[in-house]
Structure formats: structure tokens, C-alpha cells
C-alpha positions in Angstrom: 0.0 0.0 0.0 1.2 3.5 -0.7 2.8 5.1 2.3 3.0 1.8 4.2 6.4 0.9 5.6 7.9 -2.3 4.3 8.3 -4.8 7.1 11.8 -6.1 7.5 13.9 -7.8 10.1 17.6 -7.7 10.7 19.0 -10.7 12.4 21.4 -9.9 15.3 25.0 -10.6 14.3 25.6 -12.3 17.6 23.5 -14.8 19.5 23.5 -16.3 22.9 25.5 -19.2 21.4 28.3 -16.8 20.4 28.3 -15.3 23.8 28.7 -18.7 25.5 31.6 -19.6 23.2 33.3 -16.3 24.0 32.8 -16.9 27.7 34.2 -20.4 27.4 37.3 -19.0 25.5 37.8 -16.3 28.1 37.7 -18.9 30.9 40.2 -21.1 29.1 42.5 -18.1 28.6 42.3 -17.2 32.3 43.0 -20.8 33.3 46.0 -21.2 31.0 47.2 -17.7 31.8 47.4 -18.6 35.4 49.3 -21.8 34.6 51.8 -19.9 32.4 52.2 -17.1 35.0 50.7 -14.4 32.9 49.6 -12.5 36.0 53.1 -12.5 37.3 54.4 -11.3 34.0 51.9 -8.4 33.9 52.8 -7.4 37.5 56.6 -7.5 36.8 56.2 -5.6 33.5 54.0 -3.0 35.2 56.6 -2.6 37.9 59.4 -2.2 35.3 57.4 0.5 33.5 56.7 2.2 36.8 60.4 2.1 37.6 61.3 3.7 34.3 58.8 6.5 34.9 60.0 7.0 38.4 56.9 5.7 40.1 58.4 2.4 41.4 61.6 2.4 43.5 62.9 -1.0 42.2 62.3 -3.5 39.5 63.8 -6.9 39.0 63.3 -6.7 35.3 65.0 -3.4 34.9 67.8 -4.4 37.2 68.4 -7.6 35.2 68.2 -6.0 31.8 70.5 -3.2 32.9 73.1 -5.6 34.2 73.1 -7.4 30.9 73.2 -4.2 28.9 76.2 -3.0 30.9 78.1 -6.3 30.3 77.4 -6.2 26.6 78.7 -2.7 26.0 80.9 -1.9 24.3 80.7 -4.6 21.6 84.0 -6.4 21.0 85.8 -5.4 17.8 89.4 -6.7 18.2 91.1 -9.8 19.6 94.1 -10.3 21.8 96.0 -13.6 21.9 99.1 -14.6 23.8 102.0 -15.0 21.5 103.2 -18.0 23.4 100.0 -19.8 22.3 100.7 -19.1 18.6 103.8 -21.3 17.9 103.6 -20.7 14.1 103.5 -16.9 14.3 106.0 -15.2 12.0 107.0 -11.9 13.8 108.3 -10.5 10.5 105.0 -11.0 8.7 102.2 -10.3 11.1 98.5 -10.4 10.0 97.3 -7.2 8.4 96.7 -4.3 10.9 98.1 -6.4 13.7 100.8 -5.6 16.2 102.5 -7.2 19.2 101.8 -5.6 22.6 103.8 -6.3 25.7 102.0 -6.3 29.1 103.9 -6.3 32.3 102.4 -7.8 35.4 104.0 -7.5 38.9 103.2 -10.4 41.2 104.3 -11.0 44.8 105.3 -14.4 45.9 106.9 -15.8 49.1 110.6 -16.8 48.9 110.8 -20.1 50.7 114.5 -19.6 51.5 114.3 -16.1 53.0 110.6 -16.2 54.0 110.3 -12.8 52.5 107.8 -11.5 50.0 109.4 -10.7 46.7 108.0 -8.9 43.6 108.4 -10.7 40.3 108.0 -8.9 37.0 106.3 -11.0 34.3 106.2 -9.9 30.7 103.5 -11.3 28.5 103.4 -10.6 24.7 100.0 -10.4 23.0 99.1 -10.3 19.3 96.6 -7.6 19.0 94.2 -7.4 16.0 92.1 -4.3 16.3 89.4 -5.6 13.9 90.1 -9.3 14.3 86.8 -10.2 15.9 84.8 -8.4 13.3 86.5 -10.5 10.6 85.7 -13.7 12.6 82.1 -12.7 12.9 82.0 -11.8 9.2 83.3 -15.2 8.2 80.8 -17.0 10.5 77.9 -14.9 9.2 78.8 -15.7 5.6 78.7 -19.4 6.5 75.3 -18.9 8.2 73.9 -17.3 5.0 75.3 -20.1 3.0 73.6 -22.6 5.2 70.3 -20.7 4.9 70.7 -20.5 1.1 71.4 -24.2 0.6 68.6 -25.1 3.1 66.2 -23.0 1.1 67.3 -24.5 -2.2 66.9 -28.1 -1.0 63.6 -27.3 0.5 62.3 -26.0 -2.8 63.5 -29.1 -4.6 61.8 -31.4 -2.1 58.6 -29.4 -1.8 57.9 -29.1 -5.5 57.0 -32.7 -6.2 55.3 -33.0 -2.8 53.1 -30.0 -3.7 52.1 -31.5 -7.0 51.1 -34.8 -5.3 49.4 -32.9 -2.4 47.2 -30.8 -4.7 43.8 -32.3 -4.8 43.2 -31.4 -8.5 46.5 -32.8 -9.8 47.4 -35.8 -7.6 47.1 -39.1 -9.5 45.2 -41.0 -6.8 43.6 -40.5 -3.4 46.4 -42.6 -1.8 49.2 -40.4 -3.2 47.3 -37.3 -2.0 47.0 -38.7 1.6 50.6 -39.9 1.5 52.0 -36.5 0.3 49.9 -34.5 2.8 51.2 -36.8 5.6 54.8 -36.3 4.5 54.3 -32.5 4.5 52.8 -32.6 8.0 55.6 -34.8 9.2 58.3 -32.5 7.9 56.5 -29.5 9.4 55.9 -31.0 12.8 59.6 -31.6 13.7 61.3 -28.3 14.8 64.7 -27.5 13.2 66.5 -27.6 16.5 65.3 -31.1 17.3 66.1 -32.3 13.8 69.6 -30.7 14.0 70.3 -32.6 17.2 69.8 -35.9 15.5 71.6 -34.9 12.3 74.6 -33.8 14.3 74.8 -37.3 15.7 74.6 -38.7 12.2 76.8 -36.2 10.3 78.9 -34.7 13.1 79.4 -31.1 14.0 79.3 -28.7 11.0 77.1 -27.1 8.4 75.8 -30.4 6.8 73.5 -31.0 9.8 72.3 -27.3 9.6 71.5 -27.4 5.9 69.6 -30.6 6.1 67.7 -29.6 9.3 66.6 -26.3 7.7 65.7 -27.9 4.3 63.5 -30.7 5.8 61.5 -28.4 8.0 61.1 -25.7 5.4 60.0 -28.3 2.8 57.0 -29.0 4.9 55.9 -25.4 4.9 56.6 -24.7 1.3 54.9 -28.0 0.2 51.7 -26.9 2.0 51.7 -23.4 0.6 52.6 -24.5 -2.9 49.9 -27.2 -2.9 47.2 -24.8 -1.7 48.1 -22.2 -4.4 47.9 -25.0 -7.1 44.4 -25.9 -5.8 43.2 -22.2 -5.8 44.6 -21.2 -9.2 42.1 -19.9 -11.8 40.6 -22.9 -13.7 40.0 -21.0 -17.0 43.6 -21.2 -18.3 43.7 -24.9 -17.3 40.5 -25.7 -19.0 41.6 -24.0 -22.2 44.8 -26.0 -22.2 43.0 -29.3 -21.5 40.6 -28.5 -24.3 43.4 -28.5 -26.9 44.8 -31.7 -25.5 47.5 -30.6 -23.0 48.3 -33.2 -20.4 48.4 -32.6 -16.6 52.1 -31.7 -16.5 51.8 -29.2 -19.4 48.7 -27.7 -17.9 50.5 -27.3 -14.6 53.5 -25.8 -16.3 51.7 -23.4 -18.6 48.4 -22.8 -16.9 49.2 -22.8 -13.2 52.8 -21.9 -12.7 52.5 -18.4 -14.3 49.7 -17.6 -11.9 51.4 -18.8 -8.7 54.9 -17.8 -9.4 54.7 -14.4 -7.6 53.3 -16.1 -4.5 55.9 -18.9 -4.7 58.6 -16.3 -4.9 57.2 -14.5 -1.8 57.0 -17.8 0.1 60.5 -18.8 -0.8 61.9 -15.4 0.2 60.1 -15.6 3.5 61.6 -19.1 4.1 65.1 -17.8 3.2 64.7 -15.0 5.7 63.5 -17.4 8.3 66.3 -19.8 7.5 68.9 -17.1 8.1 67.5 -16.5 11.6 67.0 -20.2 12.4 70.6 -21.0 11.1 71.8 -18.9 14.1 69.7 -21.0 16.5 70.6 -24.5 15.2 74.3 -23.5 15.5 73.8 -23.6 19.2 73.7 -27.4 19.0 76.8 -27.6 16.7 75.2 -27.3 13.3 77.6 -24.7 12.0 77.3 -21.0 11.5 77.4 -18.0 13.8 75.3 -19.9 16.4 78.3 -22.0 17.5 80.4 -18.8 18.0 77.5 -17.2 19.9 77.2 -20.2 22.3 80.9 -20.4 22.9 81.2 -16.7 23.8 78.0 -16.8 25.9 79.3 -19.8 27.9 82.6 -17.9 28.5 80.6 -14.8 29.7 82.2 -12.7 27.0 79.1 -10.5 26.5 80.9 -7.9 24.4 81.5 -10.5 21.8 77.8 -11.6 22.1 76.7 -8.0 21.4 78.9 -7.9 18.3 77.3 -11.2 17.0 73.7 -9.9 17.7 74.4 -6.7 15.8 75.8 -8.6 12.9 72.7 -10.9 12.8 70.4 -7.8 12.9 72.3 -6.2 10.0 72.1 -9.4 7.8 68.4 -9.9 8.5 67.7 -6.2 7.8 69.6 -6.3 4.5 67.9 -9.5 3.5 64.5 -8.0 4.3 65.2 -5.0 2.0 66.3 -7.4 -0.8 63.2 -9.5 -0.4 60.9 -6.4 -0.5 62.5 -5.2 -3.8 62.1 -8.6 -5.4 58.5 -8.9 -4.4 57.8 -5.3 -5.6 59.1 -6.3 -9.1 57.2 -9.6 -9.3 53.9 -8.7 -7.8 
């Protein structure tokens, strides 16, 4: 009827069922938060913020972090080694920018004959390399990047066939689909650090264990991402190729790969970035790279050297992130 208002009803976006689910999740979070000491974490963090603002007289967090910061500054740049511990040192041809420094120490000892304290002068020669530790860190970081590169390359080679078999629209049979999906889940479920522990036992200390640990774990992630992009690719180019008699492999190569290549590149660059960071972690268990150097210096309480290593890791990750951003901008 003219002038009559049309009757309509807008269903509420949230019902009592949604409210019950939200309350159940909140209760679960509160329960698990108490078990993981989230309340204590909030209290200590609040106390630290209050201490920094001058509202709290003392904070364990601020005191602990301040002590660590003091011990890590300044970062170590050079190295000093006793000449007596370098039997092959050629004094006429020292390493570049190096010099020998003599340190005199006066020590008192008791003369057993006269029962008098006597002062003994001890001269110790040191080989000083002003930028020696920077070079050591540089060499270790290069090895770390190499481990990450090879781990990424092997992960791509392993994940490509797995992704083809794990894509529902291209796998030959249901059995191969289940088997490929299971293999991808298995590779993804084992953390790199745990895999590296076993591989160190098998291959010994060194970069081999690091490369294999990173590649196996990353292959699980890439296999999953690659397979899902194959399944979600636009069907129209594939149908056109199939209509002119192209087989599955040619359809995948010409109809799917051009669509997913930008995403594949982004995934691979992300895995490379992640592998660089994880290569420093698996080095803690002897799998090569800067991680071994980091653990050794940390165990000897040489926190200035630790600071140098952390700065080097940050610089490498930052530069790699800039490189990845430029590559993605050109491809996407």
C-alpha cells in the first residue's frame, strides 16, 4: 500500500551461542594464563614501566636487563691472543693491521729460603688485531647465510614434487594425496632444532646438519603453501589447455605456474629470511654458522662478543628483508 512501511527484520549478528563460546574461550585463557604465570608477567612488567617512569623504587626486570646491557657494552671489535700460544707466528709477517703488545704484570710471591715477599716482573706478549673479531664474525655470518641458502634451495627441490602430489586437483590417486599430505605434515611437525640434534649425531658437527635440518623443516611449509596455491589457481587457463589436448604436466607448467609464481617467490623469500634466523639457532647445537660462536662466547661470559654477534645478525636480517621487499615489488 502507498505510504506503508515495508516490514523487514535484521537478524542480530551475535546470538547467545556466540556469547557462550566467547565466555568459554575467556575462561580457558584465564585458566591457561594462570598456569603460564601471565599474571606475574603483567605485574613485573608494570613494575618495570613504573620504575622507568620514576613511580616504582625498584624492578627486578629493569635491574636484570640493565646488568646485561652494561656487560654487553661496548661490543667487541678486536682480539688479543698470547704470542706463546701461537707457535707458528711469524713476527716479520704479522697479519694485516696487527701488532704485538707487551704487558707487564707484577706479582708477589713468598721466597721459601728467606721467607720474604718478593716482587716478580712478568712480561706477556699479545698479538693484537684491532678488527680481528669483526673478521671472525663476518666469516661466520657468511657461513650462516650459505647454510640458509642451501637449506632453502633443497627445501624448494623437495617441496615441488610434494606440492604436485598434495594438490587435490592434480594428484594421481587419493592414496598419493594422503601420503603427500602426511609427509608434508611430518616435515612441518619436527622443529629445526630437534632435527639438527639428531643430524649432528649422524653427520657430526658442522654445516651439513644445519643445511639438512633447515631444508627438511622448510620443505613442509613450502609444500603446504605451494599445494594450496595450485588448488586455488584460476581454472579457466587450465580448462583451455586441457581442451586443446594438453596433459596434466603441461597444464600445470603453462596454466598454473605463471599464476602462482609471484606467491611462490614471496613464500621462498620468506623461508630464506626465516632460515637465516634459524641458522643462528641451530648453530647452538653444533650445526655450524654463527650460532656455534654465539654459544661459545656466551658460555665464557664474553658478553661484548655476544653483542657484536647480535648486531651482525640484525644487519644481515635487515639487508635480506630489504632485498626481499625489492624482489616482491618487481614480481607482484
